[in-house]
C-alpha positions as CSV (number, residue, x, y, z in Angstrom):
1,M,8.4,28.2,20.9
2,Q,11.4,27.2,18.8
3,E,11.2,23.5,20.1
4,R,7.4,23.4,19.5
5,R,7.9,24.4,15.8
6,S,10.5,21.9,15.5
7,R,8.3,19.2,16.9
8,F,5.5,20.3,14.5
9,A,7.8,20.1,11.6
10,R,9.2,16.7,12.5
11,L,5.4,15.5,13.0
12,S,4.5,16.9,9.5
13,V,7.5,15.0,7.8
14,E,6.4,11.7,9.6
15,L,2.7,12.3,8.5
16,A,3.8,13.0,5.1
17,F,5.7,9.9,4.6
18,C,2.7,7.7,6.1
19,S,0.2,9.6,3.7
20,A,2.5,8.8,0.7
21,L,2.6,5.1,1.8
22,V,-1.3,4.9,2.0
23,L,-1.8,6.9,-1.3
24,A,0.7,4.4,-2.9
25,A,-1.4,1.7,-1.9
26,V,-4.6,3.3,-3.1
27,V,-3.1,4.2,-6.5
28,F,-2.0,0.5,-7.1
29,S,-5.5,-0.4,-6.3
30,M,-7.0,2.1,-8.8
31,L,-4.8,1.3,-11.7
32,S,-5.0,-2.6,-11.2
33,P,-7.7,-4.7,-12.8
34,H,-10.4,-6.0,-10.3
35,P,-10.9,-9.6,-10.5
36,L,-12.5,-11.9,-8.1
37,G,-10.6,-15.1,-7.2
38,H,-12.8,-18.1,-7.5
39,A,-11.5,-20.1,-4.3
40,D,-9.9,-18.3,-1.6
41,E,-11.0,-14.8,-2.3
42,G,-14.5,-15.8,-3.0
43,Y,-14.9,-18.0,0.0
44,F,-13.5,-15.1,2.2
45,L,-16.1,-12.7,0.7
46,Q,-18.9,-15.2,0.8
47,H,-18.3,-15.9,4.4
48,T,-18.4,-12.1,5.0
49,K,-21.6,-12.0,3.1
50,R,-23.2,-14.8,5.0
51,V,-22.0,-12.9,8.2
52,L,-23.6,-9.9,7.1
53,A,-26.9,-11.8,6.4
54,G,-27.0,-12.7,10.2
55,Q,-25.7,-16.1,9.8
56,A,-23.4,-17.5,12.7
57,V,-19.8,-18.9,11.8
58,Y,-19.5,-22.6,12.7
59,R,-23.2,-22.9,13.4
60,D,-24.8,-22.0,10.0
61,F,-21.6,-22.5,7.9
62,H,-18.5,-24.5,8.1
63,E,-15.3,-22.7,8.9
64,Q,-11.9,-24.0,9.9
65,Y,-10.4,-20.7,11.1
66,S,-11.1,-17.9,13.4
67,P,-14.0,-15.7,12.2
68,L,-13.0,-12.1,13.1
69,G,-11.8,-11.3,9.7
70,Y,-15.2,-11.6,8.2
71,Y,-16.7,-9.1,10.7
72,L,-13.7,-6.6,10.0
73,M,-14.5,-7.1,6.0
74,A,-18.3,-6.5,6.9
75,V,-17.6,-3.1,8.3
76,P,-16.6,-1.1,5.0
77,W,-19.4,-3.2,3.1
78,L,-22.0,-2.0,5.8
79,L,-20.7,1.6,5.3
80,F,-20.2,2.0,1.7
81,G,-21.9,-1.1,0.1
82,V,-21.5,-4.6,-0.9
83,N,-19.5,-4.2,-4.1
84,I,-16.1,-4.7,-5.7
85,K,-15.0,-1.0,-5.4
86,T,-15.6,-1.1,-1.8
87,T,-13.8,-4.5,-1.3
88,V,-10.7,-3.5,-3.2
89,F,-10.5,0.0,-1.3
90,A,-10.9,-1.6,1.9
91,M,-8.1,-3.9,1.1
92,A,-5.9,-1.0,0.1
93,A,-6.5,0.7,3.4
94,V,-5.3,-2.4,5.1
95,H,-2.3,-2.6,3.0
96,G,-1.6,1.0,3.5
97,G,-2.0,0.5,7.2
98,I,0.6,-2.2,7.1
99,A,2.9,0.0,5.2
100,V,2.6,2.7,7.8
101,L,3.0,0.4,10.7
102,I,6.4,-0.9,9.0
103,Y,7.5,2.7,8.8
104,A,6.3,3.6,12.4
105,T,8.0,0.5,14.0
106,A,11.3,1.1,12.0
107,R,11.3,4.8,13.4
108,R,10.6,3.5,17.0
109,L,13.7,1.4,16.4
110,S,15.8,4.4,15.6
111,V,15.7,3.9,11.8
112,G,16.0,7.2,9.7
113,P,12.9,8.2,7.7
114,W,14.3,7.5,4.2
115,L,15.0,4.0,5.2
116,S,11.8,3.5,7.2
117,V,9.8,4.6,4.2
118,S,11.6,2.0,2.2
119,G,10.5,-0.9,4.3
120,G,6.9,0.3,3.7
121,L,7.4,0.5,-0.1
122,L,8.9,-3.2,-0.1
123,H,5.7,-4.5,1.4
124,L,3.7,-2.7,-1.2
125,A,6.2,-3.9,-4.0
126,L,7.2,-7.3,-2.9
127,A,4.4,-8.8,-0.5
128,R,1.1,-7.5,-1.6
129,P,1.5,-8.5,-5.4
130,V,2.0,-12.1,-4.5
131,W,-1.7,-12.2,-3.3
132,P,-3.3,-9.0,-4.7
133,M,-6.9,-10.2,-3.4
134,A,-9.2,-9.6,-0.4
135,S,-8.2,-12.1,2.3
136,G,-8.3,-12.7,6.0
137,H,-4.6,-13.1,5.8
138,W,-3.9,-9.7,5.3
139,F,-6.0,-8.4,8.2
140,G,-3.8,-10.8,10.2
141,A,-0.7,-9.2,8.9
142,F,-1.9,-5.9,10.0
143,F,-2.3,-7.4,13.4
144,L,1.0,-9.1,13.3
145,M,2.6,-5.4,12.8
146,L,0.5,-3.8,15.5
147,V,1.9,-6.1,18.0
148,F,5.4,-5.4,16.8
149,Y,4.8,-1.7,16.8
150,V,3.6,-1.8,20.4
151,L,6.6,-4.0,21.4
152,A,9.1,-1.5,19.6
153,R,8.6,1.2,22.3
154,S,11.6,2.2,24.2
155,P,12.2,-0.4,27.2
156,R,12.0,2.5,29.5
157,A,8.5,3.6,28.1
158,R,7.4,0.1,28.6
159,S,4.9,-0.9,31.5
160,P,2.3,-3.3,32.7
161,V,0.0,-1.0,30.6
162,N,2.1,-1.4,27.5
163,Q,2.3,-5.2,28.1
164,A,-1.4,-5.6,28.4
165,I,-2.0,-3.4,25.1
166,A,0.4,-5.9,23.5
167,G,-1.5,-8.9,25.0
168,V,-4.8,-7.3,23.6
169,C,-3.4,-6.8,20.1
170,A,-2.2,-10.5,20.1
171,G,-5.8,-11.7,21.2
172,V,-7.2,-9.9,18.4
173,Y,-4.9,-11.5,15.9
174,I,-6.0,-15.0,17.4
175,A,-9.4,-14.1,16.8
176,V,-8.7,-13.2,13.2
177,Q,-6.2,-16.1,12.5
178,Y,-5.3,-18.5,15.1
179,Q,-2.9,-20.5,13.3
180,K,-0.9,-17.6,13.3
181,G,-1.9,-15.7,16.2
182,I,-1.2,-18.4,18.8
183,P,2.6,-18.7,17.7
184,I,2.9,-14.9,17.9
185,A,1.3,-14.8,21.4
186,V,3.9,-17.5,22.6
187,G,6.7,-15.2,21.2
188,L,5.3,-12.4,23.1
189,L,5.5,-14.3,26.2
190,A,9.2,-15.5,25.3
191,L,10.1,-11.8,25.0
192,V,8.7,-10.9,28.5
193,C,10.8,-13.4,29.8
194,I,13.9,-12.6,27.9
195,E,13.4,-8.9,28.6
196,W,12.9,-9.5,32.3
197,W,16.3,-11.4,32.4
198,L,17.9,-8.7,30.7
199,E,16.5,-6.1,33.0
200,R,17.8,-8.3,36.0
201,G,21.0,-8.6,34.6
202,R,21.3,-4.7,34.4
203,S,19.9,-3.6,37.6
204,G,19.2,-6.7,39.6
205,T,15.8,-5.7,40.5
206,P,13.2,-5.6,37.9
207,E,10.3,-3.2,38.5
208,V,7.7,-6.2,37.7
209,T,8.2,-9.6,38.7
210,L,8.3,-12.3,36.1
211,P,4.9,-14.1,37.1
212,R,3.2,-10.9,37.1
213,A,4.5,-9.8,33.7
214,L,3.5,-13.4,32.4
215,L,0.1,-12.9,34.0
216,I,-0.7,-9.2,32.5
217,T,0.6,-10.2,29.2
218,G,-1.0,-13.8,29.0
219,G,-4.1,-12.7,30.8
220,S,-4.7,-10.0,28.3
221,V,-4.2,-12.5,25.3
222,A,-6.3,-14.8,26.7
223,A,-9.2,-12.5,27.9
224,V,-9.5,-10.9,24.2
225,A,-9.3,-14.1,22.4
226,L,-12.0,-15.8,24.6
227,I,-14.2,-12.7,24.5
228,L,-14.2,-12.6,20.8
229,L,-14.3,-16.3,20.1
230,L,-16.3,-17.7,23.0
231,P,-19.9,-16.4,21.9
232,H,-19.1,-18.3,18.6
233,V,-18.4,-21.5,20.5
234,V,-21.6,-21.3,22.4
235,T,-23.8,-20.5,19.5
236,A,-22.5,-23.5,17.4
237,G,-21.9,-26.1,20.1
238,L,-18.7,-27.8,21.0
239,P,-19.2,-30.8,18.7
240,Q,-19.7,-28.6,15.7
241,L,-16.5,-26.7,16.5
242,I,-14.6,-29.9,17.0
243,D,-15.8,-31.3,13.7
244,Q,-14.9,-28.3,11.8
245,F,-11.4,-27.4,13.4
246,F,-9.9,-31.0,13.9
247,S,-11.4,-33.0,11.0
248,Q,-11.0,-30.2,8.4
249,I,-7.4,-28.9,9.7
250,G,-6.1,-32.3,9.1
251,G,-7.3,-32.5,5.6
252,Y,-6.1,-29.1,4.8
253,R,-2.4,-30.0,6.0
254,E,-2.6,-33.2,4.0
255,I,-3.5,-31.6,0.6
256,N,-1.5,-28.3,1.3
257,R,2.0,-29.6,2.2
258,A,4.7,-27.3,0.9
259,S,8.3,-26.8,1.6
260,W,9.9,-23.4,2.5
261,G,9.4,-20.7,-0.3
262,Y,7.6,-23.2,-2.8
263,V,6.0,-21.1,-5.5
264,P,2.5,-22.7,-6.3
265,P,1.8,-23.2,-10.0
266,Y,-1.1,-20.9,-10.2
267,L,1.1,-17.9,-9.9
268,S,2.0,-16.7,-13.3
269,D,5.6,-16.0,-14.4
270,L,5.7,-12.4,-13.5
271,E,4.0,-12.8,-10.2
272,Q,6.6,-15.5,-9.5
273,S,9.2,-12.8,-10.1
274,T,8.4,-11.2,-6.7
275,S,10.5,-14.1,-5.1
276,I,13.4,-11.9,-5.8
277,P,14.8,-13.7,-2.9
278,A,13.6,-10.9,-0.5
279,L,10.9,-13.2,0.8
280,E,12.3,-16.7,0.6
281,F,15.7,-15.7,2.4
282,M,14.3,-13.3,4.9
283,P,15.2,-15.6,7.9
284,L,19.1,-14.9,7.2
285,L,18.5,-11.5,8.6
286,I,17.8,-13.5,11.9
287,L,21.2,-15.1,11.6
288,L,22.7,-11.7,11.0
289,G,21.1,-10.3,14.0
290,L,22.2,-12.9,16.2
291,V,25.7,-12.2,15.4
292,R,25.2,-8.6,16.1
293,S,23.3,-9.5,19.3
294,L,26.6,-11.4,20.6
295,L,28.7,-8.4,19.7
296,A,26.2,-5.9,21.5
297,W,26.5,-8.1,24.5
298,R,30.4,-8.5,24.5
299,R,30.8,-4.7,24.4
300,G,27.8,-4.2,27.1
301,D,25.6,-2.3,24.7
302,L,22.3,-3.0,26.4
303,P,20.0,-0.9,24.4
304,E,21.3,-2.4,20.9
305,L,21.2,-5.8,22.8
306,R,17.3,-5.1,23.7
307,K,16.5,-4.0,20.1
308,L,18.4,-6.8,18.3
309,T,16.4,-9.3,20.7
310,L,13.0,-7.9,19.8
311,L,14.0,-8.2,16.0
312,C,15.4,-11.6,16.2
313,V,12.7,-13.2,18.6
314,Y,9.8,-11.6,17.0
315,C,10.7,-12.4,13.5
316,S,11.7,-15.9,14.5
317,F,8.3,-16.6,15.9
318,T,6.8,-14.6,12.8
319,A,8.4,-17.2,10.6
320,A,7.2,-20.1,12.6
321,A,3.7,-18.9,12.4
322,T,3.5,-19.9,8.9
323,L,5.3,-23.4,9.2
324,Y,1.8,-25.0,8.7
325,R,2.3,-24.1,4.9
326,P,5.3,-22.2,4.4
327,D,4.9,-21.7,0.6
328,F,5.8,-18.4,-1.0
329,V,2.1,-16.9,-0.7
330,H,2.1,-17.6,3.1
331,L,5.6,-16.0,3.3
332,A,4.3,-12.9,1.8
333,Y,1.5,-12.6,4.4
334,V,4.2,-12.7,7.3
335,A,6.9,-10.6,5.5
336,A,6.1,-7.1,7.1
337,P,8.4,-7.7,10.2
338,F,11.1,-8.7,8.1
339,F,10.8,-5.6,6.1
340,V,11.4,-3.7,9.6
341,F,14.4,-5.8,10.1
342,M,15.7,-5.2,6.5
343,A,15.3,-1.1,7.2
344,E,17.1,-1.6,10.6
345,T,20.1,-3.6,9.1
346,A,20.2,-1.1,6.2
347,Q,20.5,1.6,8.9
348,W,23.2,-0.3,10.8
349,L,25.3,-0.5,7.6
350,V,24.7,3.0,6.6
351,D,25.8,4.3,10.0
352,R,29.0,2.2,9.9
353,L,29.7,3.7,6.5
354,G,29.0,7.2,7.9
355,R,31.5,6.5,10.7
356,A,34.1,5.1,8.3
357,L,33.8,8.5,6.1
358,A,33.3,10.6,9.2
359,S,30.6,12.5,7.4
360,P,26.9,12.6,8.7
361,R,25.9,14.0,5.3
362,A,27.4,11.0,3.7
363,T,25.1,8.9,6.0
364,Q,22.0,10.8,4.8
365,G,22.9,10.8,1.3
366,V,23.2,7.1,1.3
367,A,20.1,6.6,3.1
368,F,18.4,8.7,0.5
369,A,20.0,7.1,-2.5
370,V,18.8,3.7,-1.0
371,F,15.2,5.2,-0.8
372,V,15.3,6.4,-4.5
373,A,16.6,2.9,-5.5
374,V,13.8,0.9,-3.8
375,L,11.2,3.6,-5.2
376,V,12.2,3.1,-8.7
377,A,12.5,-0.5,-8.7
378,A,9.0,-0.7,-6.8
379,A,7.6,1.6,-9.5
380,V,9.1,-0.4,-12.3
381,H,8.0,-3.9,-10.8
382,L,4.6,-2.6,-10.0
383,S,3.9,-1.2,-13.4
384,A,5.0,-4.2,-15.1
385,F,2.8,-6.2,-12.8
386,I,-0.2,-4.0,-13.4
387,E,0.3,-4.2,-17.2
388,H,0.5,-8.1,-16.9
389,R,-2.7,-8.3,-15.0
390,K,-4.4,-6.0,-17.4
391,E,-3.3,-8.5,-20.3
392,R,-4.5,-11.3,-18.1
393,F,-7.9,-10.1,-17.1
394,R,-9.0,-8.6,-20.4
395,Y,-12.8,-9.4,-20.0
396,S,-15.3,-7.4,-17.9
397,A,-18.8,-8.1,-17.0
398,M,-21.4,-6.3,-15.1
399,T,-22.3,-8.3,-12.0
400,A,-24.5,-8.1,-8.7
401,F,-21.1,-7.1,-7.1
402,G,-20.2,-4.5,-9.6
403,E,-18.2,-4.6,-12.7
404,V,-15.5,-7.3,-12.3
405,D,-12.8,-8.4,-14.6
406,F,-12.3,-11.8,-16.0
407,W,-9.5,-13.7,-17.4
408,S,-11.6,-15.3,-20.3
409,A,-15.0,-14.6,-22.2
410,K,-16.1,-17.9,-21.1
411,E,-16.0,-16.7,-17.3
412,A,-17.8,-13.7,-18.2
413,A,-20.5,-15.7,-20.1
414,L,-20.9,-18.1,-17.1
415,I,-21.9,-15.0,-14.6
416,R,-24.3,-13.6,-17.2
417,A,-25.9,-17.2,-17.7
418,V,-26.4,-17.5,-13.8
419,L,-27.7,-14.1,-13.6
420,D,-30.4,-14.7,-16.3
421,G,-31.1,-18.0,-15.2
422,M,-32.0,-16.7,-11.6
423,K,-34.4,-14.1,-13.0
424,D,-37.3,-16.4,-12.8
425,L,-36.5,-18.3,-9.6
426,P,-38.5,-17.7,-6.4
427,T,-35.3,-17.9,-4.2
428,R,-31.5,-16.8,-5.2
429,E,-30.2,-20.4,-4.5
430,I,-27.5,-22.0,-6.3
431,F,-24.8,-24.6,-5.4
432,C,-21.2,-24.5,-6.5
433,Y,-19.1,-27.5,-6.3
434,P,-16.5,-28.1,-5.3
435,G,-15.2,-24.3,-5.4
436,C,-16.2,-21.2,-7.2
437,A,-17.4,-19.6,-4.0
438,S,-17.0,-16.2,-5.9
439,M,-20.2,-17.0,-7.7
440,Y,-22.2,-16.4,-4.7
441,V,-21.0,-13.0,-4.3
442,L,-21.0,-12.3,-8.1
443,A,-24.6,-13.4,-8.6
444,D,-25.8,-12.3,-5.1
445,A,-26.9,-15.8,-4.7
446,E,-27.4,-17.8,-1.6
447,N,-25.9,-21.3,-1.0
448,P,-28.3,-23.5,0.9
449,T,-25.6,-25.7,2.2
450,P,-23.1,-24.8,5.0
451,Y,-20.2,-25.6,2.6
452,D,-18.8,-23.0,0.4
453,L,-15.6,-24.8,-0.6
454,V,-15.6,-28.5,-0.5
455,F,-12.5,-31.0,-0.7
456,Y,-13.8,-34.5,-0.6
457,P,-12.4,-36.9,0.9
458,S,-9.4,-35.1,2.1
459,I,-11.0,-32.2,4.3
460,H,-14.5,-33.0,4.1
461,S,-15.9,-36.6,5.1
462,K,-18.8,-38.8,3.6
463,K,-21.0,-37.2,6.3
464,H,-20.5,-33.7,4.8
465,V,-21.2,-35.0,1.4
466,D,-24.2,-36.8,2.5
467,E,-25.6,-33.4,4.0
468,I,-25.0,-31.7,0.8
469,L,-26.9,-34.4,-1.2
470,R,-29.7,-34.1,1.4
471,I,-30.1,-30.5,0.8
472,L,-29.9,-30.7,-2.9
473,E,-32.6,-33.1,-2.9
474,K,-34.9,-31.6,-0.4
475,R,-34.7,-28.1,-1.7
476,R,-34.7,-29.2,-5.3
477,V,-31.7,-26.6,-5.9
478,R,-32.2,-25.4,-9.6
479,Y,-28.6,-24.8,-10.4
480,V,-25.2,-26.2,-9.8
481,V,-22.0,-24.6,-11.1
482,H,-19.3,-27.2,-11.2
483,L,-15.7,-26.1,-12.4
484,G,-14.1,-29.2,-12.2
485,M,-10.9,-28.7,-10.2
486,G,-9.7,-32.2,-10.2
487,V,-13.0,-33.9,-8.9
488,S,-13.4,-37.4,-10.2
489,R,-16.3,-38.8,-12.0
490,S,-17.0,-41.1,-9.1
491,D,-17.4,-38.2,-6.7
492,P,-21.2,-38.7,-5.1
493,V,-22.0,-35.1,-5.8
494,I,-21.0,-35.4,-9.5
495,R,-23.0,-38.5,-10.1
496,Y,-26.0,-36.8,-8.4
497,V,-25.6,-33.8,-10.5
498,K,-25.2,-36.0,-13.8
499,R,-28.4,-38.0,-12.9
500,H,-30.6,-34.9,-12.2
501,Y,-29.2,-32.0,-14.1
502,V,-28.6,-30.9,-17.6
503,R,-25.7,-28.8,-18.9
504,V,-26.6,-25.1,-19.9
505,K,-25.5,-23.8,-23.2
506,G,-24.3,-20.2,-23.6
507,K,-25.7,-17.8,-26.3
508,R,-23.4,-19.2,-29.0
509,G,-23.9,-22.9,-28.1
510,A,-20.9,-23.3,-26.1
511,K,-21.4,-25.5,-23.0
512,L,-20.8,-23.8,-19.7
513,P,-19.8,-25.3,-16.6
514,L,-23.4,-24.5,-15.3
515,Y,-26.2,-27.2,-14.7
516,R,-30.0,-26.8,-14.6
517,R,-32.1,-29.3,-12.8
518,K,-34.1,-31.5,-15.2
519,A,-37.8,-30.8,-15.6
520,A,-38.8,-34.1,-14.6
521,D,-37.1,-33.6,-11.3
């Protein structure tokens, strides 16, 4: 009975910490303004909207990545409505889940509760503010941590079933974001090989042969990824898939080259302050882990060696998964496993200090002091971040997506003009060029073309632009939104708009980036 009470008390403490992390994620969302990013966030939500309307990825609209993130985002929209509040709280739940997985993974690696919860807080304070928007990248970050959590089980508890579960999670990750999921799946197979080698060195006869272990893990990855992706391939056809994956990815890499830790200019000064070197210099933890692994191997400490092998190998492949664009934003997407590594490293240092002082209480006291320091720093940083965003997004407007915050009165006036202009239209068709995919969501409008974000001639070719022009001409699309975004006057779409559209003026005579088709057309 006493043992049962003790176990219940420990479980209650764990649940309390997890609940606190989720609550922190939700409170941040409640207190922060609710803007809607024109490009990436609008693109992600517009594709979710298309999926919810029954359109097929790759067949009905162009997409260069895996599609599962749109279906995951569609679930809360189906349950609670298509609006900004549902979106914000859905992403808060995702971030809360990431923080909880950081905590739970650290606990599985023998990190104390105070340092484990500090790792979860670091995600909420350092990674999330870098990109506080709805994004498929954050769904990917959740599955990145889910794979890590499964792998963090004690080696004695691992089994073919456990390997299959890790493979299933990695397969889902590929279906969310193949560009990161595939490197993680390769890392998973590398871990299987290394652990088999370590087990062979310890006992000489591993329970599962290496080919079987690789078949179980790799087969699970491939089976799940194929089950989730193959229907889209069949629906769209192989030529469409090749066009969208290969032609667009090459262009994406060309216009999005970035050095490690590069801070994009569109981040404000306060947002850049989250680069306090925790993110840019995360891989240094791997070097320290390798040194510790060598020391553990020399003294024959197999459990410590296994743990450090998992941390070093998984975090190495995590870093490699973002090499296609290793800027500061993309580092934030993959930072979660490194926060586990930070918590484990802090626990290692605290334990060494406790042994030097020969006082377990001192160990607990230092761990608690670290937690308090992280909590205070996180609260101060997030408070300043929220105040900065309130100052930045001072204008609100009611849209078809709910009340949304904007950074300028002109932005708010644009959405009002689009909503007013669509009142007497037989259809809700508009076209936004080259970006501003958020307008389709804010105005509950439909894009008659398959292209929600156009980059010509880097990502999209003349064939794609010609298709856009054919659709605009055939359907006589009434309104075009053009925000500029570096498009030259010689751009074919811009030349078409100049010939067949006239610019709309706002209520006070100010010209808006909105164009209405000429009556003669």
